[in-house]
SEGU-294923 format. One record per residue: residue number from 1; residue in one letter; x, y, z of N, C-alpha, C in turn. Coordinates in steps of 0.2 Angstrom, whole numbers, always signed. Example, Ala and Ser with C-alpha at 12.3 -4.5 7.8 and 13.67 -1.06 7.14 Angstrom:
<atoms>
ATOM	nr	rest	nX	nY	nZ	caX	caY	caZ	cX	cY	cZ
ATOM	1	a	+66	-28	+39	+62	-22	+39	+66	-16	+39;
ATOM	2	s	+64	-11	+35	+68	-5	+36	+64	+0	+39;
</atoms>
This chain:
<atoms>
ATOM	nr	rest	nX	nY	nZ	caX	caY	caZ	cX	cY	cZ
ATOM	1	m	+4	-5	+0	+1	+0	+0	+4	+6	+1;
ATOM	2	l	+10	+6	+3	+14	+12	+3	+17	+14	-3;
ATOM	3	e	+20	+7	-7	+22	+10	-12	+15	+11	-17;
ATOM	4	l	+10	+11	-17	+5	+13	-22	+5	+19	-19;
ATOM	5	f	+4	+22	-13	+2	+29	-12	+10	+33	-15;
ATOM	6	t	+17	+31	-12	+21	+33	-15	+21	+34	-24;
ATOM	7	l	+20	+31	-26	+20	+31	-33	+16	+35	-35;
ATOM	8	a	+8	+36	-33	+3	+41	-35	+6	+47	-31;
ATOM	9	a	+9	+49	-26	+13	+54	-25	+18	+58	-30;
ATOM	10	l	+22	+54	-30	+27	+56	-38	+24	+58	-44;
ATOM	11	v	+18	+55	-47	+15	+55	-53	+12	+64	-51;
ATOM	12	v	+7	+65	-46	+6	+71	-46	+11	+76	-43;
ATOM	13	v	+16	+76	-39	+22	+81	-40	+24	+83	-45;
ATOM	14	s	+25	+77	-49	+30	+78	-55	+27	+82	-60;
ATOM	15	s	+19	+81	-60	+16	+84	-65	+14	+90	-63;
ATOM	16	g	+14	+92	-57	+14	+99	-55	+19	+103	-55;
ATOM	17	v	+25	+100	-56	+32	+104	-55	+30	+108	-64;
ATOM	18	c	+30	+102	-68	+28	+102	-76	+22	+110	-76;
ATOM	19	s	+17	+107	-73	+12	+113	-76	+13	+119	-75;
ATOM	20	g	+16	+119	-66	+19	+127	-64	+24	+131	-67;
ATOM	21	s	+30	+126	-70	+33	+128	-75	+33	+133	-78;
ATOM	22	e	+27	+128	-85	+25	+131	-89	+22	+136	-89;
ATOM	23	a	+18	+137	-83	+13	+143	-81	+18	+149	-81;
ATOM	24	a	+24	+147	-75	+29	+153	-75	+32	+155	-81;
ATOM	25	l	+33	+151	-86	+38	+153	-90	+33	+158	-95;
ATOM	26	l	+26	+155	-97	+24	+159	-101	+20	+166	-97;
ATOM	27	s	+19	+166	-91	+17	+173	-89	+22	+178	-87;
ATOM	28	v	+29	+177	-86	+32	+182	-85	+34	+185	-91;
ATOM	29	p	+33	+192	-91	+33	+199	-95	+41	+198	-99;
ATOM	30	e	+41	+196	-106	+48	+198	-109	+53	+202	-110;
ATOM	31	l	+47	+210	-108	+48	+217	-106	+54	+217	-101;
ATOM	32	r	+51	+212	-94	+52	+212	-88	+60	+208	-87;
ATOM	33	v	+59	+202	-92	+64	+198	-92	+70	+201	-95;
ATOM	34	r	+71	+204	-100	+74	+210	-105	+78	+214	-100;
ATOM	35	q	+72	+218	-94	+75	+222	-90	+80	+219	-85;
ATOM	36	l	+79	+214	-84	+83	+208	-79	+90	+207	-79;
ATOM	37	a	+90	+204	-89	+95	+204	-90	+100	+208	-92;
ATOM	38	e	+97	+217	-95	+103	+220	-95	+105	+220	-86;
ATOM	39	e	+102	+220	-83	+104	+221	-75	+109	+217	-73;
ATOM	40	g	+111	+210	-78	+116	+207	-74	+112	+200	-73;
ATOM	41	g	+116	+193	-73	+114	+187	-71	+111	+181	-76;
ATOM	42	t	+114	+177	-74	+113	+171	-79	+109	+168	-80;
ATOM	43	s	+106	+169	-75	+100	+165	-74	+92	+169	-79;
ATOM	44	a	+94	+176	-80	+89	+180	-82	+93	+180	-90;
ATOM	45	r	+97	+180	-92	+98	+180	-98	+97	+172	-102;
ATOM	46	t	+99	+167	-97	+95	+161	-99	+88	+161	-101;
ATOM	47	l	+84	+164	-98	+77	+164	-96	+76	+168	-102;
ATOM	48	l	+80	+175	-104	+78	+179	-110	+78	+175	-117;
ATOM	49	a	+83	+171	-116	+82	+165	-121	+79	+162	-125;
ATOM	50	m	+74	+158	-116	+69	+155	-119	+61	+158	-121;
ATOM	51	k	+62	+164	-118	+57	+169	-119	+59	+172	-127;
ATOM	52	e	+63	+173	-129	+64	+174	-137	+63	+169	-142;
ATOM	53	a	+62	+162	-139	+62	+157	-144	+59	+149	-139;
ATOM	54	p	+52	+152	-138	+50	+149	-131	+47	+142	-135;
ATOM	55	a	+47	+139	-144	+45	+134	-142	+48	+126	-140;
ATOM	56	r	+53	+127	-139	+58	+122	-136	+57	+120	-128;
ATOM	57	p	+57	+126	-125	+56	+126	-118	+50	+123	-116;
ATOM	58	i	+46	+125	-120	+38	+123	-121	+38	+116	-121;
ATOM	59	a	+38	+114	-126	+39	+106	-131	+43	+103	-125;
ATOM	60	a	+48	+104	-122	+51	+100	-116	+48	+99	-110;
ATOM	61	i	+44	+105	-107	+40	+103	-102	+35	+98	-105;
ATOM	62	v	+31	+100	-110	+27	+96	-112	+28	+87	-111;
ATOM	63	v	+34	+88	-114	+37	+82	-115	+38	+77	-107;
ATOM	64	l	+40	+82	-103	+43	+78	-97	+35	+76	-94;
ATOM	65	n	+32	+80	-95	+25	+80	-91	+21	+75	-94;
ATOM	66	n	+20	+73	-102	+16	+68	-104	+20	+60	-101;
ATOM	67	v	+27	+62	-100	+31	+56	-98	+29	+52	-93;
ATOM	68	a	+30	+58	-89	+27	+58	-80	+20	+55	-80;
ATOM	69	n	+16	+59	-82	+9	+56	-84	+6	+49	-86;
ATOM	70	i	+10	+48	-91	+9	+41	-95	+12	+36	-90;
ATOM	71	i	+19	+36	-89	+21	+30	-84	+19	+31	-80;
ATOM	72	g	+20	+36	-77	+18	+35	-70	+11	+33	-69;
ATOM	73	s	+6	+35	-74	-2	+31	-72	-2	+25	-73;
ATOM	74	m	+4	+23	-78	+4	+14	-79	+7	+11	-75;
ATOM	75	a	+12	+15	-70	+14	+10	-63	+10	+11	-58;
ATOM	76	v	+6	+16	-57	+2	+19	-52	-4	+12	-54;
ATOM	77	g	-6	+11	-59	-12	+8	-62	-10	-2	-59;
ATOM	78	s	-2	-4	-63	-1	-9	-60	+0	-11	-53;
ATOM	79	a	+1	-6	-49	+2	-7	-43	-6	-7	-37;
ATOM	80	a	-10	-2	-41	-16	-3	-39	-22	-9	-40;
ATOM	81	a	-20	-14	-46	-21	-19	-48	-20	-26	-41;
ATOM	82	v	-14	-24	-41	-11	-30	-36	-13	-28	-29;
ATOM	83	v	-14	-21	-27	-16	-19	-19	-24	-21	-17;
ATOM	84	l	-25	-17	-21	-33	-15	-22	-37	-19	-26;
ATOM	85	d	-45	-21	-22	-49	-25	-25	-54	-22	-30;
ATOM	86	s	-57	-26	-33	-61	-22	-40	-65	-15	-36;
ATOM	87	p	-69	-16	-31	-73	-10	-29	-69	-5	-27;
ATOM	88	w	-63	-6	-23	-59	+0	-22	-55	+4	-28;
ATOM	89	l	-53	-1	-33	-48	+3	-39	-51	+7	-42;
ATOM	90	g	-61	+7	-42	-64	+12	-46	-62	+19	-41;
ATOM	91	v	-63	+17	-33	-63	+24	-32	-56	+26	-31;
ATOM	92	f	-51	+23	-31	-43	+25	-30	-42	+29	-35;
ATOM	93	s	-45	+27	-41	-46	+30	-48	-47	+37	-48;
ATOM	94	a	-55	+36	-47	-58	+43	-46	-53	+47	-41;
ATOM	95	l	-51	+45	-34	-48	+51	-31	-40	+54	-34;
ATOM	96	l	-37	+49	-37	-32	+51	-41	-32	+56	-46;
ATOM	97	t	-38	+54	-50	-39	+60	-53	-41	+66	-51;
ATOM	98	l	-45	+66	-47	-46	+73	-44	-40	+76	-41;
ATOM	99	a	-34	+71	-37	-29	+75	-34	-26	+78	-42;
ATOM	100	i	-25	+74	-46	-21	+78	-54	-23	+84	-54;
ATOM	101	i	-29	+84	-55	-33	+91	-57	-32	+97	-53;
ATOM	102	v	-33	+95	-46	-33	+100	-41	-24	+102	-39;
ATOM	103	f	-21	+95	-37	-13	+96	-38	-7	+98	-41;
ATOM	104	a	-11	+94	-46	-6	+95	-52	-6	+98	-57;
ATOM	105	e	-14	+102	-58	-16	+107	-64	-16	+113	-60;
ATOM	106	i	-24	+114	-57	-24	+121	-54	-21	+125	-49;
ATOM	107	i	-18	+122	-44	-14	+124	-39	-7	+126	-42;
ATOM	108	p	-4	+122	-46	+3	+124	-48	+2	+129	-53;
ATOM	109	k	-2	+130	-57	-3	+134	-60	-4	+141	-60;
ATOM	110	t	-7	+139	-53	-11	+146	-50	-4	+150	-47;
ATOM	111	i	+1	+146	-44	+5	+149	-40	+11	+151	-46;
ATOM	112	g	+14	+146	-51	+17	+149	-58	+15	+155	-59;
ATOM	113	s	+7	+157	-59	+6	+161	-63	+7	+169	-57;
ATOM	114	r	+7	+168	-51	+8	+173	-46	+14	+173	-44;
ATOM	115	y	+19	+168	-45	+26	+170	-44	+29	+169	-50;
ATOM	116	a	+27	+171	-55	+31	+169	-62	+37	+172	-62;
ATOM	117	e	+38	+177	-61	+45	+180	-60	+51	+176	-57;
ATOM	118	t	+48	+176	-50	+54	+172	-45	+56	+164	-48;
ATOM	119	l	+49	+161	-50	+49	+154	-51	+52	+152	-57;
ATOM	120	a	+51	+158	-63	+55	+158	-70	+63	+158	-70;
ATOM	121	l	+66	+162	-64	+73	+162	-64	+75	+157	-61;
ATOM	122	w	+72	+154	-58	+75	+149	-52	+74	+143	-58;
ATOM	123	l	+70	+143	-62	+70	+136	-65	+73	+136	-73;
ATOM	124	a	+76	+142	-75	+79	+144	-81	+85	+139	-83;
ATOM	125	r	+89	+138	-78	+93	+134	-79	+93	+127	-79;
ATOM	126	p	+90	+126	-75	+89	+118	-75	+83	+115	-82;
ATOM	127	l	+78	+121	-83	+77	+119	-90	+81	+120	-96;
ATOM	128	a	+86	+124	-96	+89	+125	-103	+93	+119	-102;
ATOM	129	a	+96	+114	-96	+99	+108	-96	+94	+104	-100;
ATOM	130	l	+89	+104	-97	+82	+98	-99	+83	+99	-108;
ATOM	131	v	+82	+105	-109	+82	+107	-116	+87	+104	-120;
ATOM	132	w	+94	+105	-119	+100	+102	-122	+100	+96	-121;
ATOM	133	s	+98	+92	-116	+100	+85	-115	+92	+81	-118;
ATOM	134	i	+89	+84	-123	+83	+81	-126	+82	+84	-133;
ATOM	135	t	+88	+87	-134	+88	+91	-141	+85	+88	-148;
ATOM	136	p	+89	+82	-149	+86	+78	-154	+79	+76	-155;
ATOM	137	l	+77	+74	-150	+68	+73	-150	+65	+80	-152;
ATOM	138	l	+67	+86	-148	+64	+91	-149	+64	+93	-156;
ATOM	139	w	+71	+93	-161	+72	+93	-167	+66	+90	-171;
ATOM	140	l	+65	+84	-169	+60	+80	-174	+52	+81	-171;
ATOM	141	l	+51	+84	-168	+45	+88	-164	+43	+93	-170;
ATOM	142	e	+49	+98	-169	+50	+104	-174	+47	+105	-180;
ATOM	143	r	+51	+98	-184	+49	+97	-191	+43	+95	-191;
ATOM	144	i	+40	+91	-187	+33	+86	-188	+28	+93	-186;
ATOM	145	t	+28	+97	-181	+23	+101	-180	+25	+109	-185;
ATOM	146	s	+29	+109	-188	+33	+114	-193	+27	+115	-199;
ATOM	147	t	+23	+109	-200	+20	+109	-205	+13	+112	-204;
ATOM	148	f	+12	+113	-198	+5	+115	-196	+5	+123	-194;
ATOM	149	g	+10	+127	-194	+10	+133	-194	+19	+135	-196;
ATOM	150	g	+18	+144	-197	+24	+146	-199	+29	+147	-192;
ATOM	151	h	+35	+152	-192	+38	+153	-188	+39	+161	-187;
ATOM	152	e	+36	+163	-190	+34	+171	-189	+32	+174	-184;
ATOM	153	t	+36	+178	-179	+31	+180	-173	+32	+188	-175;
ATOM	154	g	+25	+190	-170	+25	+197	-169	+29	+201	-167;
ATOM	155	p	+29	+208	-164	+32	+211	-162	+31	+211	-153;
ATOM	156	v	+35	+211	-149	+33	+210	-143	+30	+214	-139;
ATOM	157	t	+27	+220	-139	+23	+224	-139	+20	+229	-143;
ATOM	158	n	+16	+232	-142	+12	+237	-149	+10	+243	-143;
ATOM	159	e	+8	+249	-149	+7	+254	-144	+0	+254	-139;
ATOM	160	d	-7	+251	-143	-10	+249	-138	-8	+245	-132;
ATOM	161	q	-5	+239	-132	-4	+237	-126	+0	+242	-120;
ATOM	162	i	+4	+247	-123	+8	+252	-120	+4	+255	-116;
ATOM	163	r	-1	+258	-119	-6	+263	-116	-10	+259	-113;
ATOM	164	f	-12	+254	-113	-17	+249	-108	-12	+249	-100;
ATOM	165	l	-5	+247	-102	-1	+245	-97	+0	+252	-92;
ATOM	166	v	+0	+258	-95	+1	+264	-92	-7	+266	-90;
ATOM	167	r	-12	+265	-92	-18	+268	-89	-19	+263	-83;
ATOM	168	a	-17	+256	-83	-18	+251	-78	-13	+253	-70;
ATOM	169	g	-8	+255	-74	-3	+255	-69	-5	+264	-63;
ATOM	170	s	-8	+267	-69	-10	+271	-64	-16	+271	-61;
ATOM	171	e	-20	+269	-64	-27	+266	-59	-25	+261	-53;
ATOM	172	e	-20	+256	-54	-17	+255	-48	-12	+259	-42;
ATOM	173	g	-10	+263	-45	-7	+269	-41	+1	+268	-42;
ATOM	174	s	+4	+263	-47	+12	+262	-46	+12	+267	-51;
ATOM	175	i	+9	+272	-55	+12	+277	-60	+8	+283	-58;
ATOM	176	d	+11	+288	-57	+9	+295	-57	+5	+297	-61;
ATOM	177	p	-4	+300	-59	-7	+302	-65	-5	+307	-69;
ATOM	178	d	+0	+311	-67	+2	+318	-72	+8	+312	-76;
ATOM	179	e	+12	+309	-74	+16	+303	-78	+14	+299	-83;
ATOM	180	s	+6	+297	-81	+2	+294	-86	+0	+298	-92;
ATOM	181	a	-2	+305	-90	-3	+309	-96	+1	+311	-100;
ATOM	182	i	+6	+311	-98	+12	+314	-102	+15	+307	-106;
ATOM	183	i	+14	+300	-103	+16	+296	-108	+9	+295	-113;
ATOM	184	q	+3	+295	-111	-1	+294	-117	-1	+299	-122;
ATOM	185	r	+1	+306	-120	+2	+311	-125	+9	+310	-131;
ATOM	186	v	+12	+305	-127	+18	+305	-130	+16	+303	-139;
ATOM	187	f	+12	+296	-138	+9	+294	-144	+6	+299	-149;
ATOM	188	l	+3	+305	-146	+3	+309	-151	+6	+313	-154;
ATOM	189	l	+12	+314	-153	+18	+315	-159	+19	+314	-165;
ATOM	190	d	+16	+306	-166	+17	+304	-171	+11	+305	-177;
ATOM	191	d	+5	+305	-171	-2	+305	-175	-2	+315	-178;
ATOM	192	l	+1	+318	-175	+0	+325	-176	+5	+327	-180;
ATOM	193	s	+4	+331	-186	+7	+336	-190	+8	+342	-186;
ATOM	194	a	+12	+345	-192	+12	+356	-192	+7	+358	-193;
ATOM	195	r	+3	+354	-198	-3	+357	-198	-8	+358	-193;
ATOM	196	d	-10	+354	-190	-12	+352	-183	-11	+358	-178;
ATOM	197	i	-4	+359	-176	-1	+362	-171	+1	+370	-172;
ATOM	198	l	+0	+370	-177	+3	+379	-180	-1	+386	-179;
ATOM	199	t	+3	+389	-177	+0	+396	-177	-4	+399	-184;
ATOM	200	p	-7	+399	-186	-10	+401	-190	-7	+408	-195;
ATOM	201	r	-8	+407	-202	-4	+416	-203	-10	+422	-200;
ATOM	202	t	-15	+420	-199	-19	+427	-198	-18	+427	-191;
ATOM	203	r	-13	+425	-188	-12	+425	-181	-5	+427	-181;
ATOM	204	m	+0	+427	-185	+7	+430	-185	+8	+435	-181;
ATOM	205	t	+14	+438	-179	+17	+441	-177	+23	+443	-183;
ATOM	206	w	+21	+448	-187	+25	+451	-191	+28	+457	-192;
ATOM	207	l	+34	+458	-196	+36	+464	-198	+39	+466	-203;
ATOM	208	r	+36	+472	-206	+37	+474	-213	+45	+475	-216;
ATOM	209	a	+48	+473	-220	+55	+472	-222	+53	+479	-226;
ATOM	210	g	+62	+483	-224	+61	+489	-227	+60	+493	-223;
ATOM	211	s	+58	+494	-218	+55	+498	-213	+61	+499	-207;
ATOM	212	p	+61	+506	-205	+65	+509	-201	+65	+506	-194;
ATOM	213	l	+69	+504	-190	+66	+500	-183	+63	+507	-178;
ATOM	214	r	+64	+513	-179	+60	+517	-176	+52	+517	-177;
ATOM	215	e	+51	+515	-184	+45	+515	-187	+40	+508	-182;
ATOM	216	l	+44	+506	-181	+42	+497	-178	+42	+496	-172;
ATOM	217	a	+44	+502	-168	+45	+501	-159	+40	+499	-157;
ATOM	218	e	+34	+503	-157	+28	+501	-154	+26	+494	-154;
ATOM	219	r	+27	+492	-160	+25	+484	-162	+30	+478	-159;
ATOM	220	i	+37	+481	-159	+40	+478	-155	+40	+477	-149;
ATOM	221	r	+38	+484	-144	+37	+486	-137	+31	+481	-134;
ATOM	222	d	+28	+480	-139	+21	+477	-138	+19	+471	-138;
ATOM	223	s	+25	+467	-144	+24	+459	-145	+25	+455	-137;
ATOM	224	q	+22	+451	-137	+22	+447	-130	+27	+443	-133;
ATOM	225	h	+30	+440	-137	+34	+434	-140	+41	+435	-141;
ATOM	226	s	+45	+432	-143	+53	+433	-142	+55	+433	-151;
ATOM	227	r	+51	+429	-154	+54	+429	-161	+49	+432	-167;
ATOM	228	m	+49	+436	-171	+44	+437	-176	+47	+437	-183;
ATOM	229	v	+42	+437	-187	+45	+436	-196	+44	+443	-198;
ATOM	230	v	+49	+443	-201	+49	+449	-207	+48	+447	-215;
ATOM	231	v	+42	+451	-217	+42	+447	-222	+41	+454	-228;
ATOM	232	g	+39	+453	-235	+41	+458	-238	+34	+459	-241;
ATOM	233	e	+30	+460	-247	+25	+464	-248	+18	+460	-246;
ATOM	234	t	+20	+453	-247	+14	+448	-242	+17	+443	-239;
ATOM	235	l	+12	+441	-234	+15	+435	-229	+17	+429	-233;
ATOM	236	d	+17	+428	-240	+21	+424	-244	+27	+424	-243;
ATOM	237	d	+30	+431	-243	+38	+433	-244	+41	+433	-238;
ATOM	238	v	+42	+429	-234	+47	+429	-230	+53	+430	-231;
ATOM	239	r	+55	+435	-226	+64	+437	-228	+67	+435	-222;
ATOM	240	g	+64	+433	-216	+67	+430	-210	+65	+430	-205;
ATOM	241	v	+68	+428	-199	+66	+429	-193	+68	+434	-188;
ATOM	242	v	+68	+437	-183	+73	+442	-180	+69	+440	-171;
ATOM	243	l	+74	+439	-167	+74	+441	-161	+71	+447	-159;
ATOM	244	q	+66	+447	-154	+64	+452	-150	+70	+457	-147;
ATOM	245	r	+75	+454	-141	+78	+456	-139	+84	+461	-144;
ATOM	246	d	+87	+457	-151	+90	+461	-156	+88	+468	-157;
ATOM	247	l	+79	+467	-159	+76	+473	-160	+76	+478	-155;
ATOM	248	l	+76	+475	-149	+74	+481	-144	+83	+483	-144;
ATOM	249	l	+88	+480	-144	+94	+482	-144	+96	+487	-149;
ATOM	250	g	+93	+485	-157	+94	+490	-160	+89	+497	-160;
ATOM	251	l	+87	+497	-156	+80	+503	-156	+83	+506	-152;
ATOM	252	l	+89	+504	-145	+92	+509	-141	+99	+511	-143;
ATOM	253	t	+102	+506	-151	+109	+509	-152	+108	+511	-159;
ATOM	254	e	+104	+509	-163	+105	+513	-168	+96	+513	-171;
ATOM	255	p	+93	+517	-169	+85	+518	-172	+83	+520	-178;
ATOM	256	d	+88	+522	-182	+87	+523	-187	+88	+517	-193;
ATOM	257	a	+91	+514	-192	+92	+507	-196	+86	+504	-198;
ATOM	258	v	+89	+501	-204	+83	+498	-208	+83	+491	-208;
ATOM	259	l	+76	+488	-207	+75	+480	-206	+76	+479	-213;
ATOM	260	d	+81	+475	-215	+80	+473	-222	+87	+467	-221;
ATOM	261	a	+87	+462	-226	+90	+458	-229	+100	+459	-226;
ATOM	262	d	+102	+466	-225	+108	+470	-223	+108	+469	-214;
ATOM	263	w	+103	+469	-212	+103	+470	-205	+105	+464	-201;
ATOM	264	p	+110	+464	-197	+115	+460	-195	+113	+454	-191;
ATOM	265	h	+107	+456	-188	+104	+451	-184	+96	+447	-186;
ATOM	266	l	+96	+448	-194	+92	+446	-197	+93	+437	-199;
ATOM	267	q	+89	+433	-196	+92	+425	-199	+86	+423	-204;
ATOM	268	p	+92	+419	-209	+86	+417	-214	+81	+411	-210;
ATOM	269	p	+74	+411	-214	+69	+407	-211	+70	+400	-212;
ATOM	270	q	+68	+396	-209	+68	+388	-209	+60	+387	-209;
ATOM	271	y	+60	+381	-215	+53	+381	-218	+52	+373	-217;
ATOM	272	v	+46	+371	-216	+46	+365	-214	+36	+363	-219;
ATOM	273	s	+36	+357	-221	+30	+356	-224	+23	+354	-219;
ATOM	274	p	+19	+355	-219	+13	+354	-215	+11	+349	-216;
ATOM	275	d	+14	+343	-217	+12	+337	-217	+19	+334	-212;
ATOM	276	i	+24	+338	-210	+27	+334	-207	+27	+332	-200;
ATOM	277	a	+28	+325	-196	+27	+325	-189	+29	+329	-185;
ATOM	278	a	+26	+329	-179	+29	+334	-174	+33	+331	-170;
ATOM	279	d	+34	+324	-170	+40	+320	-169	+47	+321	-172;
ATOM	280	d	+45	+323	-179	+51	+324	-183	+53	+333	-182;
ATOM	281	l	+48	+337	-179	+51	+344	-177	+56	+342	-172;
ATOM	282	l	+54	+340	-166	+58	+341	-161	+65	+341	-163;
ATOM	283	p	+69	+335	-166	+76	+334	-169	+78	+340	-175;
ATOM	284	l	+72	+343	-178	+74	+347	-182	+75	+354	-178;
ATOM	285	f	+72	+355	-173	+74	+361	-169	+79	+360	-165;
ATOM	286	q	+82	+354	-162	+89	+354	-160	+93	+353	-165;
ATOM	287	r	+94	+350	-170	+99	+352	-174	+100	+359	-177;
ATOM	288	r	+95	+361	-179	+96	+367	-182	+98	+374	-177;
ATOM	289	r	+96	+371	-171	+96	+376	-165	+92	+383	-167;
ATOM	290	r	+86	+381	-171	+81	+387	-172	+74	+386	-169;
ATOM	291	l	+70	+389	-164	+64	+387	-162	+59	+390	-166;
ATOM	292	l	+59	+391	-171	+53	+392	-174	+53	+390	-183;
ATOM	293	a	+50	+387	-186	+50	+387	-192	+44	+389	-196;
ATOM	294	i	+44	+390	-201	+39	+394	-208	+34	+388	-209;
ATOM	295	v	+29	+386	-209	+24	+381	-211	+23	+384	-220;
ATOM	296	r	+26	+380	-225	+24	+383	-232	+21	+377	-235;
ATOM	297	d	+17	+377	-240	+13	+371	-243	+20	+370	-249;
ATOM	298	e	+16	+366	-253	+20	+364	-259	+18	+370	-266;
ATOM	299	y	+15	+373	-264	+13	+382	-270	+18	+387	-266;
ATOM	300	g	+20	+386	-261	+25	+392	-258	+20	+396	-254;
ATOM	301	a	+14	+394	-252	+9	+400	-248	+13	+398	-240;
ATOM	302	v	+11	+402	-236	+14	+400	-229	+6	+399	-226;
ATOM	303	q	+6	+394	-224	+0	+393	-217	+1	+394	-210;
ATOM	304	g	+6	+396	-209	+8	+397	-202	+14	+397	-199;
ATOM	305	v	+17	+398	-192	+21	+396	-191	+21	+390	-185;
ATOM	306	v	+27	+387	-185	+25	+382	-177	+34	+383	-174;
ATOM	307	t	+32	+380	-167	+37	+383	-162	+38	+376	-159;
ATOM	308	l	+44	+375	-156	+46	+371	-150	+41	+370	-144;
ATOM	309	e	+38	+378	-142	+34	+378	-139	+26	+374	-141;
ATOM	310	d	+25	+373	-146	+17	+370	-151	+20	+364	-148;
ATOM	311	v	+26	+359	-151	+27	+353	-148	+26	+352	-143;
ATOM	312	l	+30	+354	-138	+30	+353	-131	+23	+352	-128;
ATOM	313	e	+17	+356	-131	+11	+357	-128	+9	+350	-128;
ATOM	314	i	+9	+348	-135	+6	+340	-134	+7	+336	-128;
ATOM	315	l	+14	+337	-127	+15	+334	-120	+12	+335	-115;
ATOM	316	t	+12	+343	-114	+11	+346	-107	+3	+349	-108;
ATOM	317	g	-1	+349	-111	-6	+355	-112	-3	+361	-114;
ATOM	318	e	-8	+366	-112	-6	+373	-116	-1	+377	-111;
ATOM	319	i	+3	+379	-112	+8	+384	-108	+5	+391	-111;
ATOM	320	v	+6	+391	-104	+3	+400	-103	+5	+404	-98;
ATOM	321	d	+7	+410	-101	+12	+413	-96	+8	+419	-96;
ATOM	322	e	+12	+424	-90	+7	+432	-90	+5	+435	-95;
ATOM	323	t	+10	+434	-100	+9	+439	-106	+4	+437	-111;
ATOM	324	d	+1	+429	-112	-2	+427	-117	-10	+428	-116;
ATOM	325	r	-12	+433	-122	-19	+435	-121	-24	+429	-122;
ATOM	326	d	-21	+425	-129	-26	+421	-131	-24	+414	-129;
ATOM	327	v	-24	+408	-127	-21	+401	-124	-23	+397	-130;
ATOM	328	d	-28	+396	-134	-29	+394	-141	-29	+398	-146;
ATOM	329	l	-23	+398	-150	-24	+403	-154	-27	+402	-161;
ATOM	330	r	-27	+396	-161	-30	+391	-169	-39	+394	-169;
ATOM	331	e	-42	+393	-162	-46	+392	-161	-50	+403	-161;
ATOM	332	s	-45	+404	-159	-44	+412	-158	-46	+415	-165;
ATOM	333	a	-41	+412	-169	-40	+414	-176	-47	+413	-179;
ATOM	334	r	-49	+407	-179	-56	+404	-181	-62	+408	-180;
ATOM	335	r	-63	+411	-174	-68	+415	-173	-66	+422	-174;
ATOM	336	r	-61	+425	-175	-58	+432	-176	-62	+433	-184;
ATOM	337	y	-60	+428	-188	-60	+429	-196	-67	+427	-200;
ATOM	338	s	-71	+422	-193	-76	+420	-195	-83	+427	-195;
ATOM	339	h	-81	+431	-189	-84	+436	-188	-82	+443	-190;
ATOM	340	g	-75	+442	-192	-72	+449	-193	-73	+451	-201;
ATOM	341	p	-67	+455	-203	-68	+460	-209	-68	+453	-216;
ATOM	342	s	-72	+456	-220	-74	+453	-226	-68	+456	-232;
ATOM	343	g	-61	+457	-231	-59	+462	-236	-52	+457	-238;
ATOM	344	g	-53	+449	-239	-50	+445	-241	-43	+443	-239;
ATOM	345	a	-38	+441	-241	-34	+438	-238	-28	+443	-235;
ATOM	346	e	-27	+448	-242	-24	+455	-242	-26	+457	-235;
ATOM	347	a	-32	+458	-233	-35	+465	-228	-33	+460	-221;
ATOM	348	q	-33	+452	-221	-31	+449	-215	-23	+451	-213;
ATOM	349	e	-20	+450	-218	-13	+451	-218	-10	+456	-216;
ATOM	350	s	-14	+462	-217	-12	+470	-214	-13	+471	-210;
ATOM	351	e	-15	+468	-204	-17	+468	-197	-11	+463	-192;
ATOM	352	p	-7	+464	-190	-3	+460	-186	-6	+457	-180;
ATOM	353	s	-4	+451	-178	-6	+448	-174	-2	+446	-168;
ATOM	354	p	-3	+446	-162	+1	+445	-157	+2	+435	-154;
ATOM	355	r	+3	+433	-160	+5	+424	-157	+9	+423	-160;
ATOM	356	h	+14	+420	-158	+19	+414	-160	+28	+416	-154;
ATOM	357	g	+32	+410	-155	+39	+413	-155	+38	+412	-146;
</atoms>
């Protein structure tokens, strides 16, 4: 009788170890394993290799589990037939089946899922040794099963999964709500273009080229922005961009100087397409060290200006300081010119507006 229960216990334990190992290996996130591998540790690197190619480790566990169940069941059945009478044989079989379901499947898989990281790291090296020892058998199984499926694998994660994880982390309290909001907005950088975030031409702050600084003094003084566009006869004729500080300094030192191409502080304009993505604007501003760009379409028409602040506001929301009179200038422009004068484009362009830079 002792031999019978010992064999039954071995079957249940061996099957449970296999079930728990499989659950742990499948449950531990690959991204977490990558992080552990970068931090160092042989077990973590071994586990990462198995997560990147899980077919053989899982197959090894399945093979070991089935061997334990089949051979173990045969041994237990033979021992039970000798020890037990026919009426008790059926009862023993029912109890053994219940024990396998509860103690070899449900409980081990629950434990494996709950403590996946710890168990997976502990089992990584023994499992790697098992895979190596039965490599020929696994190779044969791969050749057989490859006819029923390809070898292509998808990405480890995608944008929707990251959004879900960030949202779940915020709800659980592991990620600060402000951090969660910024991470969620990062994905908008690729979804929004310069057309979506620009300050429209009807709200550009501009100065007429060829004008003496003295005549522009009031407009320069009243501007709430650090950069202004210098234009010719129309807003499509952009001559450059000038810093307000250089203009104020010029008013003090040479007020009769003319704002034209020969003025030493006039910077050449940089142009971008309306379709350029916001995440491409960031490296462009960094590389060229210019924080304002003219948005011009393929026909040469200026649609507006876009600044580094416009891009950053995608991440942070509207940035408003004590000098801003309008928070959302795109909406302000729509309101103003849907109820304003009907003098056409040139009539609108003739009135400077205080927004950008």
